[in-house]
C-alpha positions as CSV (number, residue, x, y, z in Angstrom):
1,M,61.0,90.4,99.2
2,M,61.9,86.8,99.8
3,I,65.4,86.3,101.2
4,A,67.1,82.9,101.1
5,I,69.4,82.1,104.0
6,T,71.9,79.2,104.0
7,G,72.8,78.1,107.5
8,A,69.5,79.5,108.7
9,S,69.4,77.1,111.7
10,G,72.7,78.2,113.2
11,F,73.3,80.8,115.8
12,I,73.6,83.8,113.5
13,G,71.1,82.4,110.9
14,T,68.4,82.0,113.6
15,K,68.9,85.6,114.8
16,L,69.0,87.0,111.3
17,A,65.9,85.1,110.2
18,L,64.0,86.4,113.2
19,R,65.1,90.0,112.6
20,L,64.1,89.9,108.9
21,R,60.8,88.3,109.6
22,T,60.1,91.0,112.1
23,E,60.8,93.5,109.4
24,G,58.3,91.9,107.1
25,Y,60.5,89.9,104.8
26,G,59.8,86.3,103.7
27,I,62.5,83.8,104.6
28,A,63.5,80.8,102.6
29,P,65.9,78.6,104.7
30,V,68.2,76.7,102.4
31,S,70.2,73.6,103.3
32,L,73.3,72.8,101.2
33,R,73.7,69.4,102.9
34,G,73.8,66.6,100.4
35,V,73.3,69.0,97.4
36,T,75.8,68.6,94.6
37,D,73.7,69.7,91.6
38,P,73.5,73.5,91.0
39,S,70.1,73.1,89.3
40,V,68.6,71.6,92.5
41,L,69.9,74.5,94.5
42,A,68.7,77.0,91.9
43,A,65.2,75.6,92.4
44,K,65.5,76.2,96.2
45,V,66.4,79.9,95.9
46,R,64.1,80.7,92.9
47,G,62.1,83.8,93.4
48,C,64.4,85.2,96.1
49,G,65.5,88.8,95.7
50,A,68.5,88.3,98.1
51,I,70.6,85.4,99.3
52,V,72.5,85.5,102.6
53,H,75.1,82.7,102.6
54,L,76.1,81.7,106.2
55,A,76.7,77.9,105.9
56,G,80.1,76.5,106.7
57,E,82.0,74.0,108.9
58,P,82.8,75.4,112.3
59,V,86.4,76.8,112.5
60,A,86.6,76.4,116.3
61,Q,87.7,72.8,116.4
62,R,91.0,70.9,116.4
63,W,92.5,71.3,112.9
64,T,93.2,67.8,111.9
65,A,93.8,67.2,108.2
66,A,90.2,66.0,107.8
67,A,88.8,69.0,109.7
68,K,90.9,71.5,107.6
69,Q,89.5,69.8,104.4
70,R,85.9,70.1,105.7
71,I,86.5,73.8,106.7
72,R,87.9,74.6,103.2
73,D,85.4,72.5,101.2
74,S,82.3,73.8,103.1
75,R,83.3,77.4,102.3
76,V,85.0,77.3,99.0
77,L,83.1,74.4,97.3
78,G,79.8,75.3,99.0
79,T,80.0,78.9,97.7
80,R,81.0,77.7,94.3
81,L,77.9,75.5,94.2
82,L,75.7,78.4,95.2
83,V,77.1,80.8,92.6
84,D,76.8,78.0,89.9
85,A,73.1,77.8,90.9
86,I,72.7,81.6,90.6
87,A,74.3,81.3,87.1
88,Q,71.4,78.9,86.1
89,M,68.6,81.2,87.3
90,D,66.7,83.2,84.8
91,A,65.7,85.8,87.3
92,K,68.8,86.3,89.4
93,P,68.8,87.7,93.0
94,Q,69.7,91.4,93.3
95,V,72.3,90.7,95.9
96,L,74.4,87.9,97.4
97,V,75.6,88.7,101.0
98,S,78.3,86.0,101.4
99,T,79.7,85.7,104.9
100,S,83.5,86.0,105.2
101,A,85.8,86.3,108.2
102,I,88.5,88.6,109.5
103,G,90.8,85.5,109.3
104,Y,91.3,86.9,105.8
105,Y,94.0,89.2,107.3
106,G,96.0,86.5,109.1
107,S,97.8,87.3,112.4
108,R,99.4,90.8,112.1
109,G,100.3,91.8,115.6
110,D,99.4,95.5,116.4
111,E,98.9,96.4,112.7
112,V,95.6,98.3,112.1
113,L,93.7,96.4,109.5
114,T,90.9,97.8,107.2
115,E,89.0,96.5,104.3
116,G,91.8,97.6,102.0
117,S,94.6,95.6,103.9
118,S,96.3,92.7,102.1
119,P,95.4,89.1,102.9
120,G,97.5,86.9,105.2
121,S,99.2,83.7,104.2
122,D,98.2,81.1,106.9
123,F,95.7,78.3,106.4
124,L,92.6,80.3,107.4
125,A,93.6,83.4,105.4
126,Q,94.0,81.2,102.3
127,V,90.6,79.7,102.8
128,V,88.9,83.0,103.2
129,R,90.6,84.5,100.2
130,D,89.5,81.6,98.0
131,W,86.0,81.7,99.6
132,E,85.6,85.4,98.7
133,A,86.8,84.8,95.2
134,E,84.1,82.2,94.6
135,A,81.4,84.5,95.9
136,R,82.6,87.4,93.7
137,R,82.1,85.3,90.6
138,A,78.4,86.2,91.0
139,E,79.3,89.7,90.0
140,S,79.9,88.5,86.4
141,F,76.1,87.6,86.3
142,G,75.1,91.1,87.4
143,V,74.6,90.2,91.0
144,R,75.8,92.7,93.7
145,V,78.1,90.9,96.1
146,V,78.8,92.0,99.7
147,L,81.4,90.2,101.8
148,P,80.9,90.9,105.6
149,R,84.3,89.9,107.2
150,V,83.0,88.7,110.6
151,G,84.9,88.9,113.8
152,L,84.1,87.4,117.3
153,V,80.3,87.4,117.5
154,L,78.9,88.1,121.0
155,G,75.6,86.6,122.0
156,T,74.3,84.4,124.8
157,E,72.7,81.8,122.5
158,G,75.9,80.8,120.7
159,G,79.3,82.0,119.6
160,V,82.4,82.7,121.7
161,L,80.6,84.5,124.5
162,Q,78.3,81.5,125.2
163,K,81.4,79.3,125.6
164,L,83.2,81.7,127.9
165,L,80.3,82.5,130.2
166,L,80.3,79.4,132.4
167,P,84.1,79.4,133.3
168,F,84.0,83.2,133.9
169,R,80.9,83.0,136.1
170,L,82.7,80.3,138.1
171,G,85.7,82.6,138.5
172,L,87.9,80.4,136.3
173,G,88.3,82.7,133.4
174,G,91.5,84.5,132.3
175,R,93.5,85.7,129.3
176,L,94.8,83.5,126.6
177,G,98.6,83.3,126.4
178,S,100.2,86.7,126.9
179,G,96.8,88.5,126.3
180,K,98.4,91.0,124.0
181,Q,96.7,89.6,120.9
182,W,93.8,91.7,119.6
183,S,90.2,90.7,119.8
184,S,87.9,92.2,117.1
185,W,84.3,91.6,118.1
186,I,80.7,92.5,117.3
187,H,77.4,92.2,119.1
188,V,75.1,89.8,117.3
189,D,72.4,92.4,117.0
190,D,74.8,94.7,115.2
191,L,75.8,91.8,112.9
192,T,72.2,91.0,111.9
193,S,71.6,94.7,111.4
194,L,74.6,94.9,109.2
195,F,73.4,92.0,107.1
196,E,70.1,93.8,106.6
197,F,71.9,97.0,105.8
198,A,74.0,95.2,103.1
199,I,70.8,93.8,101.5
200,L,69.0,97.1,101.3
201,E,71.8,99.5,100.3
202,P,72.3,99.1,96.6
203,R,75.6,101.0,96.4
204,I,77.4,98.7,98.8
205,T,79.7,96.1,97.3
206,G,82.8,94.1,98.3
207,P,84.2,93.5,101.8
208,L,82.8,95.1,104.9
209,N,84.5,94.5,108.2
210,A,81.8,93.2,110.5
211,V,83.5,94.2,113.8
212,A,82.8,97.0,116.3
213,P,85.0,100.1,116.0
214,N,86.8,99.4,119.3
215,P,88.9,96.3,119.3
216,L,90.6,95.3,122.5
217,T,93.5,93.1,123.5
218,N,92.6,89.7,124.8
219,A,93.6,90.8,128.3
220,E,91.3,93.8,128.1
221,F,88.5,91.6,126.7
222,T,88.8,89.1,129.5
223,R,88.9,91.8,132.2
224,A,85.8,93.4,130.8
225,L,84.0,90.0,130.7
226,A,85.1,89.2,134.3
227,K,83.8,92.6,135.4
228,A,80.5,92.1,133.7
229,V,79.9,88.8,135.5
230,H,81.3,90.2,138.8
231,R,84.1,87.7,139.1
232,P,87.9,88.0,139.0
233,A,89.9,86.8,135.9
234,L,92.6,84.9,137.7
235,F,93.3,81.9,135.6
236,P,95.2,82.6,132.4
237,V,95.6,79.8,129.9
238,P,99.3,79.3,129.1
239,E,100.3,79.3,125.4
240,F,101.6,75.7,125.7
241,A,98.3,74.5,127.1
242,L,96.4,76.1,124.2
243,K,98.7,74.5,121.7
244,L,98.4,71.1,123.4
245,G,94.7,71.2,123.5
246,A,93.8,72.9,120.2
247,G,96.8,72.1,118.0
248,E,97.3,74.3,115.0
249,M,94.0,76.1,115.7
250,A,95.6,77.6,118.7
251,E,97.5,80.0,116.4
252,M,94.2,81.6,115.6
253,L,93.5,82.2,119.3
254,L,97.0,83.5,120.0
255,G,97.4,85.6,116.9
256,G,94.3,87.8,116.6
257,Q,93.6,90.8,114.4
258,R,93.2,94.5,115.1
259,V,90.5,95.2,112.6
260,L,88.6,98.5,112.1
261,P,85.3,98.8,110.1
262,H,86.4,101.7,107.9
263,A,84.3,100.9,104.8
264,T,81.4,99.7,107.0
265,E,81.1,103.1,108.7
266,A,81.9,105.0,105.5
267,A,78.9,103.3,103.9
268,G,76.7,104.8,106.6
269,F,76.3,101.9,109.0
270,R,76.0,102.9,112.7
271,F,76.8,100.5,115.5
272,R,74.3,100.3,118.4
273,H,77.0,98.6,120.6
274,P,80.4,100.1,119.7
275,R,82.0,99.5,123.1
276,L,82.5,96.1,124.8
277,A,81.4,97.0,128.3
278,D,78.1,98.3,127.0
279,A,77.6,95.4,124.7
280,L,78.2,92.9,127.6
281,E,75.9,94.8,129.9
282,Q,73.1,94.6,127.3
283,L,73.6,90.9,126.6
284,L,73.9,89.9,130.3
285,Q,71.3,92.1,131.9
């Protein structure tokens, strides 16, 4: 089977393409950059039995008005363009795996969040809700749609861990703000495995929380990372400093979500790295 991947050159896309090629699938990398005509995009994904949609503007940046517009447009309008392309295809893909995010839930304190929890109301939650709605339009064309709501992705080639490793290895790491906010994370290998699982299991539809089953508070997360690199975590980042440096985006870092993968595990997916200490040991060995 040929599998189209948007955002195939990114951190997750590169790892996913490698995994799928190793499993014997053909990969069609698809760029949305500069494409505005659905028929042009339809030609790029023609003949593919599955589409994995990863493309999107990075969220981890200062949320100026322009940045917020890019974040929203890249996800909502980009997904709309892709689904409009699917609508024009005579032979449609069997499945669209359209990446989502646990930002869907907003900041909810200690509340346990599952796939059935209601959406939040902040900027990112609104973006994710509209993003998912665009993807689910493909269901009206007979395409199965899966929405992995991705948490903090841990890998050494990209994502949050890559950014944290240098300061923590220098002994300059520490919790963010109070450290009481929840961090819901996933090992990148489990994430790529979950994408493959979503492609192959025909009974799976809708949202899947793409997070390990053991979320931690930010304080617990930073202590585990400090231990993994054999350094102390002595330098917490005060809340005011985060807000000064990151602006509105700091609310995402200070809020957090306590997310559990109920539907993911109920579907039969098994995590190879369910606990942070073991995941970090495997990544940093």
